[in-house]
PAMAR-11030 format. One record per residue (C-alpha): residue number from 1; y, x, z. Coordinates in nm, 2 decimals. Layout:
<bamis>
+-----+--------+--------+--------+
: num :      Y :      X :      Z :
+-----+--------+--------+--------+
: NUM :      Y :      X :      Z :
...
+-----+--------+--------+--------+
</bamis>
This chain:
<bamis>
+-----+--------+--------+--------+
: num :      Y :      X :      Z :
+-----+--------+--------+--------+
:   1 :  -5.54 :  -7.33 :   3.72 :
:   2 :  -5.49 :  -6.96 :   3.69 :
:   3 :  -5.17 :  -6.83 :   3.83 :
:   4 :  -4.92 :  -6.74 :   3.56 :
:   5 :  -4.59 :  -6.69 :   3.76 :
:   6 :  -4.49 :  -6.38 :   3.93 :
:   7 :  -4.29 :  -6.36 :   4.26 :
:   8 :  -3.96 :  -6.29 :   4.09 :
:   9 :  -4.00 :  -6.59 :   3.87 :
:  10 :  -4.09 :  -6.81 :   4.17 :
:  11 :  -3.79 :  -6.69 :   4.37 :
:  12 :  -3.55 :  -6.75 :   4.09 :
:  13 :  -3.68 :  -7.10 :   4.03 :
:  14 :  -3.64 :  -7.19 :   4.40 :
:  15 :  -3.29 :  -7.05 :   4.41 :
:  16 :  -3.19 :  -7.25 :   4.10 :
:  17 :  -3.35 :  -7.56 :   4.26 :
:  18 :  -3.15 :  -7.50 :   4.58 :
:  19 :  -2.83 :  -7.47 :   4.38 :
:  20 :  -2.89 :  -7.79 :   4.19 :
:  21 :  -2.98 :  -7.98 :   4.51 :
:  22 :  -2.66 :  -7.85 :   4.68 :
:  23 :  -2.45 :  -7.96 :   4.38 :
:  24 :  -2.62 :  -8.30 :   4.37 :
:  25 :  -2.59 :  -8.38 :   4.74 :
:  26 :  -2.22 :  -8.26 :   4.76 :
:  27 :  -2.14 :  -8.50 :   4.48 :
:  28 :  -2.05 :  -8.24 :   4.22 :
:  29 :  -2.34 :  -8.35 :   4.00 :
:  30 :  -2.35 :  -8.73 :   3.96 :
:  31 :  -2.48 :  -9.00 :   3.73 :
:  32 :  -2.77 :  -8.95 :   3.49 :
:  33 :  -2.71 :  -8.58 :   3.46 :
:  34 :  -2.74 :  -8.53 :   3.83 :
:  35 :  -3.06 :  -8.73 :   3.85 :
:  36 :  -3.22 :  -8.54 :   3.57 :
:  37 :  -3.13 :  -8.21 :   3.71 :
:  38 :  -3.26 :  -8.31 :   4.05 :
:  39 :  -3.59 :  -8.40 :   3.89 :
:  40 :  -3.59 :  -8.06 :   3.72 :
:  41 :  -3.52 :  -7.89 :   4.05 :
:  42 :  -3.82 :  -8.07 :   4.21 :
:  43 :  -4.04 :  -7.96 :   3.92 :
:  44 :  -3.92 :  -7.60 :   3.97 :
:  45 :  -4.01 :  -7.61 :   4.34 :
:  46 :  -4.35 :  -7.77 :   4.27 :
:  47 :  -4.44 :  -7.51 :   4.00 :
:  48 :  -4.32 :  -7.23 :   4.23 :
:  49 :  -4.54 :  -7.35 :   4.52 :
:  50 :  -4.86 :  -7.35 :   4.30 :
:  51 :  -4.76 :  -7.04 :   4.09 :
:  52 :  -4.85 :  -7.22 :   3.77 :
:  53 :  -4.62 :  -7.35 :   3.50 :
:  54 :  -4.79 :  -7.56 :   3.23 :
:  55 :  -4.52 :  -7.47 :   2.97 :
:  56 :  -4.61 :  -7.10 :   3.02 :
:  57 :  -4.96 :  -7.18 :   2.91 :
:  58 :  -4.84 :  -7.37 :   2.60 :
:  59 :  -4.61 :  -7.09 :   2.49 :
:  60 :  -4.84 :  -6.80 :   2.61 :
:  61 :  -4.61 :  -6.66 :   2.88 :
:  62 :  -4.74 :  -6.49 :   3.19 :
:  63 :  -4.51 :  -6.33 :   3.45 :
:  64 :  -4.78 :  -6.27 :   3.70 :
:  65 :  -4.87 :  -5.90 :   3.73 :
:  66 :  -5.22 :  -5.81 :   3.65 :
:  67 :  -5.43 :  -5.62 :   3.90 :
:  68 :  -5.57 :  -5.29 :   3.79 :
:  69 :  -5.95 :  -5.25 :   3.86 :
+-----+--------+--------+--------+
</bamis>
């Protein structure tokens, strides 16, 4: 897996995941919607940790800066 996520993208994903988790565990998000969003938050954290998003590969996105040789 080649990295395809930049630092800004990773930070934004983690912040969104923290927000979703906070809303879920305070009881603001409940039911099926809360569960689905909690799973999405977990995926955001996982993709941020490995710096790779499979959907970026499918759609041809790359937010990782390229190194100049």
